[in-house]
MIKEFI-201097 format. One record per residue (C-alpha): x, y, z; residue in three letters. Coordinates in steps of 0.2 Angstrom, whole numbers, padded with zeros to 4 digits, always signed. Layout:
<atoms>
XYZALA...
</atoms>
This chain:
<atoms>
-0057-0006+0024MET-0048+0002+0037VAL-0048-0013+0049ALA-0042-0024+0033ARG-0027-0012+0030LEU-0022-0012+0048TYR-0022-0032+0048GLN-0010-0030+0033MET+0002-0019+0043GLY-0003-0002+0035LEU-0005+0011+0048TYR-0005+0030+0048PRO+0013+0035+0046GLY+0019+0019+0039SER+0033+0020+0027ILE+0028+0011+0010VAL+0039+0007-0005GLU+0030+0004-0021VAL+0037-0011-0029LEU+0026-0013-0045ASN+0013-0001-0052ASN+0012-0005-0071GLN-0005+0004-0073GLY-0015-0013-0074ILE-0018-0026-0061GLY-0013-0025-0043PRO-0001-0013-0035ILE+0013-0022-0025THR+0020-0013-0011ILE+0032-0017+0004ARG+0029-0011+0021THR+0037-0017+0038LEU+0048-0030+0027GLY+0031-0038+0021ILE+0026-0038+0002MET+0008-0034-0001LEU-0003-0033-0017ALA-0017-0021-0016LEU-0031-0021-0028GLY-0033-0004-0037ARG-0049+0000-0029GLY-0042-0001-0012MET-0025+0008-0017ALA-0034+0023-0024ASP-0042+0026-0007LYS-0024+0027+0002ILE-0016+0044+0003LEU+0002+0045+0002VAL+0016+0057+0002GLU+0034+0056-0004PRO+0048+0056+0009LEU+0060+0071+0007PRO
</atoms>
């Protein structure tokens, strides 16, 4: 899974903007100017913290 996230442009320290998280279906995010849709199983394994 880590290799797949790297291929999508998600690295430790990446800034991620959540575009859509309606509670069902995939979560849509933007990182490095690229929009991605992550399944909930994969998204649940990613740890994030809000920017100050």
